N, C-alpha and C positions, 0 to 999 in steps of 0.2 A: 769331234776334232776335224779341223780343216786339213785336207790332204793336198800337198803340192808335188807335182811330178817334175823332176829335173832331168832334162834330156841334154847330155853333153858327153862327148867321147873322152874328155880329160878327167881322170879319176880325182886329181887334186882339186879341180874346181867343184866337182860334185861333192867331195868331202867338205870343202869350205862352205858351200851353200847349205849342205845338209846340217852341219853343226849350227850355223847361224839361224836357220829356220827352226830347227828343233829347240833351240834356246828360247824361241818366242812361242813355243807350244804347238807348232805345226807337225803333222805327220808327213814324212817325206818318202817318196818313191824315186828310184833312180833308173835311168836307161842310158845306154851308151850308143845305141843304134836306132835307126828308123824302125826296124822290125820290133825291137824291144819296146820302144815308145808306143807304137800302135797297139801292141799286145796289152800293155798296161792300161792304156786308155780304154780299151774294150772291157777289160776285166775289173778295173778299179774305179773308174770314173772320178778322176781327181777334180778338185775345185779350181785349180790353177795350174798352168803349165809354163815352166821356164825352159825356153827352147834355144839351143845352139843350132847353127845352120850347117856347119861343116861336119857331117857324120860319115863314118866309114862305108856305109852301105847306101848312101843317098844324101839328099839335101833336106834340111829341117823344114823347108817349105812344103815338102810332101806330108809331113806330120800336121802342119798348119792346115793344109787343104783337107785332109781327112777329118780333122776335128771340126772344121767349119761346115762340113757336109751334114753333121748330125748334132752338134753341140754349140752352146754359146759360152763355154768356159773361157775365162780370160787367158790370153797367151802373151807372155812377156818374152820377146826375143832378146837373147844375150849373145852378141857376136863380135868378132874382130873386124867384120866388114864395115867400113866407114862410108862407103859410097852412098851419096844422097839418093840417087835413083833407086838403089836397092832398098833403102829404108822406106821410101815412098811405095815401092811395089809391095812390100810385105805388109805395110799398114793398110794399103788398099785391099790386100788379099784377106784381111781379117785379124792381123795382129793388133793387140790392144796397146802395146807400148814396145819401145826398142831401146836397148842400152848397148853401148859399145864397150868391149873389153879393152883395157883393164877398167874396172869400175870400183866405186866405193861401196862397202857393204851397207852403210847407213842409208845412202840414196836407194840402193836396191831394196832394202826392207821397206822404206817409205813407199816406193812404187808398188810393192806387193800389197801393202795395206790399202792403198788407194784402189787398186784393181779389185780387191775383195770387197771393199765397201760398195763399189759400183755394182758388182755382181749381186750382192745382197739386195740392193734396191731393185734390180731387174727381176730377181726371183720373187720379190714381194709385189710385183706388178707395177713398179714405178710409182711416181708421186706427182701430184699436180702443183705442189708448192715447193720451191727450192729456197733454202736459206743457208748462206755461207758467207764468211768474211764480211759481216755487216751488210750483206747484200740479200735482199728478199725479193723473189720474183714469183708472181702468181699467174699461172696459165689462164684460168677462166676469165679473169678480169684484164689480163695482159698489162699488169702494172709492175713497176719496179721501184723499190726503195733501197737507197744506199746510205748507210750511216744515218738513218732516221729521216732522210729527205726524199721526196718523190722525184724520180728521174723520168723525163719524157723521152721515149725512144720511138724511132720509126719502126714499121712492121718488120723490115729486114734486120735491123739492129736487134730487135726483140727475138726474132727467130734464130739469129746467129748465136745470141747469148744462151737461149734455151738449149740449142744443140750442144754447146760446150758444157753446160751444166748437167746435161744428161750423161756426160762421160767425163766426170771430174778426174783430173790427173792423167787422162788418156790423150795421146797425140791424135788429132784428127787431121787428115791430109787436106790440102787445098781442094782437091777434087771432091772428097767426101762432103766437105762443107758447102761447096758450090752446088752440088747436086741436091743436098738436103734443103738448102735455103732458097735457091733460085731455080732449080730444076735441071734435068740432064742437058738441055740445050745450052746451058751456061757453064758447063764443066771446065772450060778453059779460060773463063773471064776472071783471071786472078785479081785484076784491078778492083773488082767489086769488093773483094775481101779487104784489100788495103784501105779502101774508103770507109767501110763499116768499122774496122778495127780502130782506125784513127778517130772516128767519131765517138766510139765507145770509150776510148782512152780519155778523150777530152771531157766527156760527160761524167766519167767515174773518177777522174783524177788519177789515172793509172799511168805511171811514168814508163815510156817505151824503153828507156835505158835500164831501168830497174823495176820491172813490172811486179805487181803484187797480185794481179788478177788474171791477166791474159798474157801468156808467154808466146812469142813468135819464134818459130823454128824456121829460119830463112830457107826458102825453096822447098819446104816440106809441109808445114801446116801450123796449127795452133793448139795450145793446151790451156785448160782452165786450172789455175793454181790455187784457188781459194779453198 
């Protein structure tokens, strides 16, 4: 059974999430403080952590930092903080996703499932071939097929798409993508991303206003939706 740790100082939210997760067959642990969260992480090793930021004895980012020192468990931040810079900071620090309170339980559960699928792939050592949403991408041959037709991509377009596919459903910040695809010296060249995404949308027929594959989070980054 998959164990999820909920870290939130509001008992009502913990109860709401516990009932929703338990109904889907998850085992649930609860913590209301940084200290309790770190203790449960050491003792129980949950497969996923749902993390609030405003805790009575510190900030949730302390829990995130502690987890990232030793583990790759997915962390879903759930917070009232809507500041764009704060979201980017936490995603860059290792959070896998970020939802703002209030939230819909169906979207929450969908994001939990995506993060756990991603974690399963990582623990199995990854894969060389990705297939999703009528899109097939093969790393060794660097080929892409979409809806049965071959798509020619540039090296950077291919590398960008690979990075998104490695983290399905996860928000990747602009800086994370720039470093991964172009290298650390280009971590501030955001226009590179706009050009690559525009080209991919055109080649894949992905509408920027109602995307089915690549979601843009303005000022933050991108997410693969397939």
